[in-house]
A tleap script that builds the chain and sets N, CA, C and O, in Angstrom:
source leaprc.protein.ff14SB
mol = sequence {
  NMET PRO ASN THR LYS SER ALA ILE ARG ARG
  VAL ARG ARG VAL LYS LYS GLN THR ARG VAL
  ASN ARG ILE ARG LYS SER LYS TYR LYS ASN
  ALA THR LYS GLU MET ASP LEU LEU LEU LYS
  SER THR ASP LYS GLN LYS ALA LYS LYS TYR
  PHE PRO LYS PHE GLN SER ILE LEU MET GLN
  VAL ALA LYS SER GLY VAL ILE ASN LYS LYS
  THR ALA ALA ARG LYS ILE SER ARG VAL SER
  LYS LYS ILE CLYS
}
set mol.1.N position { 0.801 -1.139 0.191 }
set mol.1.CA position { -0.253 0.112 0.101 }
set mol.1.C position { 0.935 1.309 -0.053 }
set mol.1.O position { 2.043 1.256 0.482 }
set mol.2.N position { 0.463 2.338 -0.863 }
set mol.2.CA position { 1.206 3.603 -0.740 }
set mol.2.C position { 1.077 4.415 0.517 }
set mol.2.O position { -0.025 4.816 0.892 }
set mol.3.N position { 2.173 4.659 1.163 }
set mol.3.CA position { 2.102 5.519 2.262 }
set mol.3.C position { 1.868 6.797 2.080 }
set mol.3.O position { 0.932 7.312 2.691 }
set mol.4.N position { 2.571 7.464 1.313 }
set mol.4.CA position { 2.625 8.949 1.037 }
set mol.4.C position { 1.443 9.296 0.267 }
set mol.4.O position { 0.772 8.431 -0.297 }
set mol.5.N position { 1.111 10.777 0.217 }
set mol.5.CA position { 0.069 11.358 -0.688 }
set mol.5.C position { 0.371 11.153 -1.907 }
set mol.5.O position { -0.469 10.715 -2.693 }
set mol.6.N position { 1.654 11.443 -2.281 }
set mol.6.CA position { 2.172 11.345 -3.792 }
set mol.6.C position { 2.255 9.966 -4.362 }
set mol.6.O position { 2.196 9.752 -5.573 }
set mol.7.N position { 2.405 8.956 -3.377 }
set mol.7.CA position { 2.334 7.567 -3.949 }
set mol.7.C position { 0.903 7.187 -3.899 }
set mol.7.O position { 0.703 6.223 -4.638 }
set mol.8.N position { -0.152 7.596 -3.299 }
set mol.8.CA position { -1.466 7.507 -3.668 }
set mol.8.C position { -1.948 8.371 -4.737 }
set mol.8.O position { -3.029 8.030 -5.216 }
set mol.9.N position { -1.493 9.230 -5.137 }
set mol.9.CA position { -1.655 10.233 -6.380 }
set mol.9.C position { -1.466 9.357 -7.854 }
set mol.9.O position { -2.183 9.185 -8.840 }
set mol.10.N position { 0.065 8.851 -7.392 }
set mol.10.CA position { 0.655 7.911 -8.482 }
set mol.10.C position { -0.530 6.785 -8.987 }
set mol.10.O position { -1.234 6.673 -9.990 }
set mol.11.N position { -0.348 6.009 -7.707 }
set mol.11.CA position { -1.423 4.796 -7.984 }
set mol.11.C position { -2.571 5.218 -8.744 }
set mol.11.O position { -2.886 4.598 -9.760 }
set mol.12.N position { -3.199 6.176 -8.361 }
set mol.12.CA position { -4.548 6.454 -9.301 }
set mol.12.C position { -4.358 6.854 -10.631 }
set mol.12.O position { -5.165 6.642 -11.536 }
set mol.13.N position { -3.055 7.557 -10.766 }
set mol.13.CA position { -2.836 7.869 -12.252 }
set mol.13.C position { -2.206 6.765 -13.027 }
set mol.13.O position { -2.241 6.808 -14.257 }
set mol.14.N position { -1.684 5.869 -12.457 }
set mol.14.CA position { -1.201 4.296 -13.100 }
set mol.14.C position { -2.314 3.785 -13.691 }
set mol.14.O position { -2.406 3.581 -14.902 }
set mol.15.N position { -3.476 3.489 -12.589 }
set mol.15.CA position { -4.710 3.015 -13.114 }
set mol.15.C position { -5.399 3.397 -14.323 }
set mol.15.O position { -5.850 2.744 -15.265 }
set mol.16.N position { -5.358 4.761 -14.018 }
set mol.16.CA position { -5.939 5.667 -15.313 }
set mol.16.C position { -5.172 5.161 -16.696 }
set mol.16.O position { -5.654 4.704 -17.732 }
set mol.17.N position { -4.000 5.377 -16.376 }
set mol.17.CA position { -3.202 5.267 -17.777 }
set mol.17.C position { -3.138 3.590 -18.259 }
set mol.17.O position { -2.839 3.232 -19.398 }
set mol.18.N position { -3.476 2.695 -17.162 }
set mol.18.CA position { -3.071 1.424 -17.754 }
set mol.18.C position { -4.679 0.969 -18.535 }
set mol.18.O position { -4.742 0.166 -19.466 }
set mol.19.N position { -5.877 1.660 -17.935 }
set mol.19.CA position { -7.113 1.504 -18.861 }
set mol.19.C position { -6.902 2.089 -20.175 }
set mol.19.O position { -7.479 1.555 -21.122 }
set mol.20.N position { -6.108 3.182 -20.397 }
set mol.20.CA position { -6.263 4.044 -21.714 }
set mol.20.C position { -5.219 3.364 -22.510 }
set mol.20.O position { -5.416 3.331 -23.725 }
set mol.21.N position { -3.854 2.666 -21.921 }
set mol.21.CA position { -2.935 1.608 -22.985 }
set mol.21.C position { -3.553 0.292 -23.097 }
set mol.21.O position { -3.074 -0.415 -23.983 }
set mol.22.N position { -4.519 -0.210 -22.398 }
set mol.22.CA position { -5.567 -1.236 -22.865 }
set mol.22.C position { -6.045 -1.178 -23.565 }
set mol.22.O position { -6.038 -2.107 -24.372 }
set mol.23.N position { -6.848 0.006 -23.782 }
set mol.23.CA position { -7.904 0.544 -25.001 }
set mol.23.C position { -6.850 0.861 -26.330 }
set mol.23.O position { -7.295 0.683 -27.464 }
set mol.24.N position { -5.989 1.152 -26.216 }
set mol.24.CA position { -4.737 1.406 -27.482 }
set mol.24.C position { -4.322 0.161 -27.926 }
set mol.24.O position { -4.254 0.034 -29.148 }
set mol.25.N position { -3.963 -1.000 -27.081 }
set mol.25.CA position { -3.460 -2.132 -27.297 }
set mol.25.C position { -4.467 -3.098 -28.402 }
set mol.25.O position { -4.238 -3.692 -29.455 }
set mol.26.N position { -5.834 -2.868 -27.434 }
set mol.26.CA position { -6.885 -3.606 -28.356 }
set mol.26.C position { -7.212 -3.079 -29.590 }
set mol.26.O position { -7.590 -3.846 -30.475 }
set mol.27.N position { -7.109 -1.653 -29.829 }
set mol.27.CA position { -7.391 -1.036 -30.826 }
set mol.27.C position { -6.305 -1.382 -32.065 }
set mol.27.O position { -6.687 -1.500 -33.230 }
set mol.28.N position { -5.227 -1.495 -31.751 }
set mol.28.CA position { -4.018 -2.041 -32.383 }
set mol.28.C position { -4.177 -3.517 -32.767 }
set mol.28.O position { -4.038 -3.832 -33.949 }
set mol.29.N position { -4.462 -4.447 -31.829 }
set mol.29.CA position { -4.662 -5.897 -32.424 }
set mol.29.C position { -5.812 -6.087 -33.083 }
set mol.29.O position { -5.919 -7.072 -33.813 }
set mol.30.N position { -6.849 -5.192 -32.939 }
set mol.30.CA position { -8.143 -5.428 -33.903 }
set mol.30.C position { -7.597 -4.798 -35.322 }
set mol.30.O position { -7.814 -5.334 -36.409 }
set mol.31.N position { -6.923 -3.688 -35.162 }
set mol.31.CA position { -6.535 -3.465 -36.774 }
set mol.31.C position { -5.745 -4.617 -37.459 }
set mol.31.O position { -5.951 -5.044 -38.595 }
set mol.32.N position { -4.796 -5.050 -36.564 }
set mol.32.CA position { -3.946 -5.812 -37.199 }
set mol.32.C position { -4.272 -7.237 -37.826 }
set mol.32.O position { -3.678 -7.870 -38.699 }
set mol.33.N position { -5.675 -7.600 -36.921 }
set mol.33.CA position { -6.468 -8.898 -37.555 }
set mol.33.C position { -7.182 -8.822 -38.347 }
set mol.33.O position { -7.465 -9.770 -39.079 }
set mol.34.N position { -7.771 -7.474 -38.449 }
set mol.34.CA position { -8.565 -6.865 -39.591 }
set mol.34.C position { -7.914 -7.057 -41.070 }
set mol.34.O position { -8.382 -7.510 -42.115 }
set mol.35.N position { -6.689 -6.546 -40.739 }
set mol.35.CA position { -5.789 -6.449 -41.996 }
set mol.35.C position { -5.519 -7.664 -42.482 }
set mol.35.O position { -5.544 -7.925 -43.685 }
set mol.36.N position { -5.199 -8.616 -41.422 }
set mol.36.CA position { -4.761 -10.120 -42.048 }
set mol.36.C position { -6.078 -10.592 -42.556 }
set mol.36.O position { -5.944 -11.393 -43.481 }
set mol.37.N position { -7.217 -10.356 -42.254 }
set mol.37.CA position { -8.341 -11.144 -42.722 }
set mol.37.C position { -8.582 -10.493 -44.343 }
set mol.37.O position { -8.954 -11.146 -45.317 }
set mol.38.N position { -8.275 -9.113 -44.311 }
set mol.38.CA position { -8.546 -8.628 -45.894 }
set mol.38.C position { -7.387 -8.906 -46.753 }
set mol.38.O position { -7.585 -8.844 -47.966 }
set mol.39.N position { -6.176 -9.211 -46.318 }
set mol.39.CA position { -5.087 -9.674 -46.834 }
set mol.39.C position { -5.716 -11.191 -47.605 }
set mol.39.O position { -5.969 -11.327 -48.802 }
set mol.40.N position { -5.851 -12.124 -46.627 }
set mol.40.CA position { -6.326 -13.422 -46.943 }
set mol.40.C position { -7.389 -13.473 -47.817 }
set mol.40.O position { -7.677 -14.592 -48.243 }
set mol.41.N position { -8.056 -12.512 -48.196 }
set mol.41.CA position { -9.411 -12.727 -48.850 }
set mol.41.C position { -8.969 -12.415 -50.247 }
set mol.41.O position { -7.850 -11.970 -50.505 }
set mol.42.N position { -9.948 -12.682 -51.187 }
set mol.42.CA position { -9.496 -12.592 -52.597 }
set mol.42.C position { -9.506 -11.160 -53.168 }
set mol.42.O position { -8.796 -10.765 -54.093 }
set mol.43.N position { -10.517 -10.360 -52.401 }
set mol.43.CA position { -10.256 -9.154 -52.825 }
set mol.43.C position { -9.258 -7.796 -52.159 }
set mol.43.O position { -9.320 -7.187 -51.091 }
set mol.44.N position { -8.514 -7.706 -53.138 }
set mol.44.CA position { -7.368 -6.709 -52.371 }
set mol.44.C position { -7.808 -5.365 -52.347 }
set mol.44.O position { -7.316 -4.556 -51.560 }
set mol.45.N position { -8.842 -5.019 -53.281 }
set mol.45.CA position { -9.246 -3.723 -53.222 }
set mol.45.C position { -9.641 -3.219 -51.491 }
set mol.45.O position { -8.992 -2.385 -50.860 }
set mol.46.N position { -10.656 -3.844 -51.061 }
set mol.46.CA position { -11.108 -3.582 -49.417 }
set mol.46.C position { -9.746 -3.378 -48.650 }
set mol.46.O position { -9.656 -2.430 -47.869 }
set mol.47.N position { -8.594 -4.304 -48.860 }
set mol.47.CA position { -7.394 -4.138 -48.200 }
set mol.47.C position { -6.918 -2.877 -48.484 }
set mol.47.O position { -6.601 -2.215 -47.496 }
set mol.48.N position { -6.781 -2.358 -49.579 }
set mol.48.CA position { -6.443 -0.968 -50.234 }
set mol.48.C position { -6.982 0.042 -49.637 }
set mol.48.O position { -6.276 0.942 -49.181 }
set mol.49.N position { -8.216 0.053 -49.552 }
set mol.49.CA position { -9.068 0.853 -49.090 }
set mol.49.C position { -8.949 1.126 -47.367 }
set mol.49.O position { -9.232 2.187 -46.811 }
set mol.50.N position { -8.495 -0.018 -46.756 }
set mol.50.CA position { -8.442 -0.025 -45.416 }
set mol.50.C position { -7.143 0.471 -44.823 }
set mol.50.O position { -7.095 0.993 -43.709 }
set mol.51.N position { -5.969 0.271 -45.695 }
set mol.51.CA position { -4.764 0.518 -45.292 }
set mol.51.C position { -4.323 1.765 -44.487 }
set mol.51.O position { -3.547 1.845 -43.535 }
set mol.52.N position { -5.260 3.014 -45.338 }
set mol.52.CA position { -4.702 4.201 -44.636 }
set mol.52.C position { -5.151 4.327 -43.156 }
set mol.52.O position { -4.418 4.888 -42.342 }
set mol.53.N position { -6.261 3.847 -42.830 }
set mol.53.CA position { -6.970 3.734 -41.459 }
set mol.53.C position { -5.899 2.773 -40.771 }
set mol.53.O position { -5.307 3.151 -39.759 }
set mol.54.N position { -5.684 1.636 -41.289 }
set mol.54.CA position { -4.700 0.865 -40.467 }
set mol.54.C position { -3.267 1.558 -40.146 }
set mol.54.O position { -2.638 1.450 -39.094 }
set mol.55.N position { -2.914 2.267 -41.259 }
set mol.55.CA position { -1.528 2.931 -40.966 }
set mol.55.C position { -1.718 3.898 -39.794 }
set mol.55.O position { -0.852 3.945 -38.920 }
set mol.56.N position { -2.932 4.758 -39.726 }
set mol.56.CA position { -3.104 5.558 -38.825 }
set mol.56.C position { -3.417 5.179 -37.507 }
set mol.56.O position { -3.320 6.055 -36.647 }
set mol.57.N position { -3.764 4.079 -37.183 }
set mol.57.CA position { -3.967 3.261 -36.218 }
set mol.57.C position { -2.759 3.176 -35.517 }
set mol.57.O position { -2.512 3.742 -34.452 }
set mol.58.N position { -1.975 2.401 -36.195 }
set mol.58.CA position { -0.404 2.016 -35.821 }
set mol.58.C position { 0.229 3.214 -35.373 }
set mol.58.O position { 0.824 3.220 -34.296 }
set mol.59.N position { 0.151 4.351 -36.183 }
set mol.59.CA position { 1.356 5.295 -35.948 }
set mol.59.C position { 0.662 6.030 -34.416 }
set mol.59.O position { 1.457 6.392 -33.549 }
set mol.60.N position { -0.713 6.184 -34.217 }
set mol.60.CA position { -1.256 6.444 -33.180 }
set mol.60.C position { -0.668 5.931 -31.755 }
set mol.60.O position { -0.276 6.537 -30.758 }
set mol.61.N position { -0.785 4.395 -32.122 }
set mol.61.CA position { -0.401 3.713 -30.956 }
set mol.61.C position { 0.885 3.715 -30.446 }
set mol.61.O position { 1.210 3.591 -29.265 }
set mol.62.N position { 1.850 3.916 -31.763 }
set mol.62.CA position { 3.349 3.937 -31.708 }
set mol.62.C position { 3.667 5.352 -31.011 }
set mol.62.O position { 4.453 5.293 -30.066 }
set mol.63.N position { 3.199 6.515 -31.327 }
set mol.63.CA position { 3.305 7.698 -30.924 }
set mol.63.C position { 2.880 7.783 -29.460 }
set mol.63.O position { 3.248 8.688 -28.710 }
set mol.64.N position { 2.102 6.805 -29.119 }
set mol.64.CA position { 1.798 7.154 -27.424 }
set mol.64.C position { 2.671 5.870 -26.625 }
set mol.64.O position { 2.622 5.658 -25.414 }
set mol.65.N position { 3.323 5.230 -27.442 }
set mol.65.CA position { 4.299 4.534 -26.679 }
set mol.65.C position { 4.019 3.031 -26.271 }
set mol.65.O position { 4.748 2.310 -25.590 }
set mol.66.N position { 2.644 2.685 -26.917 }
set mol.66.CA position { 2.229 1.360 -26.486 }
set mol.66.C position { 3.035 0.228 -27.204 }
set mol.66.O position { 3.283 -0.842 -26.649 }
set mol.67.N position { 3.396 0.514 -28.373 }
set mol.67.CA position { 4.296 -0.342 -29.186 }
set mol.67.C position { 5.200 0.611 -30.110 }
set mol.67.O position { 4.890 1.653 -30.688 }
set mol.68.N position { 6.537 -0.153 -30.055 }
set mol.68.CA position { 7.597 0.895 -30.686 }
set mol.68.C position { 7.425 1.254 -31.915 }
set mol.68.O position { 6.763 0.551 -32.679 }
set mol.69.N position { 8.113 2.647 -32.381 }
set mol.69.CA position { 7.901 2.963 -33.449 }
set mol.69.C position { 8.011 2.272 -34.929 }
set mol.69.O position { 7.330 2.252 -35.954 }
set mol.70.N position { 9.220 1.729 -34.477 }
set mol.70.CA position { 10.110 0.782 -35.531 }
set mol.70.C position { 9.094 -0.368 -35.830 }
set mol.70.O position { 8.857 -0.763 -36.972 }
set mol.71.N position { 8.527 -0.860 -34.717 }
set mol.71.CA position { 7.793 -1.929 -34.844 }
set mol.71.C position { 6.634 -1.801 -35.900 }
set mol.71.O position { 6.321 -2.649 -36.736 }
set mol.72.N position { 5.930 -0.283 -35.643 }
set mol.72.CA position { 4.985 -0.350 -36.272 }
set mol.72.C position { 5.216 0.508 -37.826 }
set mol.72.O position { 4.310 0.663 -38.645 }
set mol.73.N position { 6.445 0.937 -37.971 }
set mol.73.CA position { 6.926 1.069 -39.420 }
set mol.73.C position { 7.050 -0.234 -40.243 }
set mol.73.O position { 6.672 -0.504 -41.383 }
set mol.74.N position { 7.671 -0.925 -39.343 }
set mol.74.CA position { 8.221 -2.487 -40.193 }
set mol.74.C position { 6.736 -3.100 -40.723 }
set mol.74.O position { 6.468 -3.368 -41.894 }
set mol.75.N position { 5.751 -3.267 -39.438 }
set mol.75.CA position { 4.346 -3.649 -39.877 }
set mol.75.C position { 3.636 -3.136 -41.126 }
set mol.75.O position { 3.100 -3.832 -41.988 }
set mol.76.N position { 3.732 -1.589 -41.079 }
set mol.76.CA position { 3.271 -1.029 -42.065 }
set mol.76.C position { 3.795 -1.266 -43.598 }
set mol.76.O position { 3.275 -1.232 -44.713 }
set mol.77.N position { 5.015 -1.507 -43.099 }
set mol.77.CA position { 6.124 -1.739 -44.604 }
set mol.77.C position { 5.661 -3.299 -45.163 }
set mol.77.O position { 5.561 -3.681 -46.329 }
set mol.78.N position { 5.484 -3.847 -44.233 }
set mol.78.CA position { 5.179 -5.426 -44.610 }
set mol.78.C position { 3.638 -5.350 -45.342 }
set mol.78.O position { 3.414 -5.928 -46.405 }
set mol.79.N position { 2.919 -4.791 -44.833 }
set mol.79.CA position { 1.419 -4.854 -45.392 }
set mol.79.C position { 1.448 -4.123 -46.634 }
set mol.79.O position { 0.829 -4.538 -47.614 }
set mol.80.N position { 2.162 -3.005 -46.658 }
set mol.80.CA position { 2.074 -2.298 -47.971 }
set mol.80.C position { 2.600 -3.317 -49.300 }
set mol.80.O position { 1.996 -3.436 -50.366 }
set mol.81.N position { 3.726 -3.916 -48.966 }
set mol.81.CA position { 4.425 -4.957 -49.810 }
set mol.81.C position { 3.447 -6.009 -50.265 }
set mol.81.O position { 3.488 -6.452 -51.412 }
set mol.82.N position { 2.539 -6.422 -49.341 }
set mol.82.CA position { 1.649 -7.276 -49.762 }
set mol.82.C position { 0.299 -6.950 -50.597 }
set mol.82.O position { -0.319 -7.718 -51.334 }
set mol.83.N position { 0.011 -5.600 -50.280 }
set mol.83.CA position { -1.041 -4.848 -51.238 }
set mol.83.C position { -0.637 -4.628 -52.334 }
set mol.83.O position { -1.531 -4.461 -53.164 }
set mol.84.N position { 0.774 -4.526 -52.836 }
set mol.84.CA position { 1.008 -4.017 -54.281 }
set mol.84.C position { 1.077 -5.369 -55.080 }
set mol.84.O position { 1.258 -5.358 -56.297 }
savepdb mol mol.pdb
quit
């Protein structure tokens, strides 16, 4: 248990941030799953249409620090190669 006032506030802040990060991570995972499904389907046009949104989600998550920026860039690059 936290003993000082600042430690109590810190626990409260960490709980809130954990919730936010969990939402962001879920958003990221859903985006990657959606893109995988679209790439496996025969219609590549849907994947091309979804790509800007996919890219946006990954960069948002990377900017907030949930995943590494280089990881996001690598995933985006690999998906773009598959689309072309």
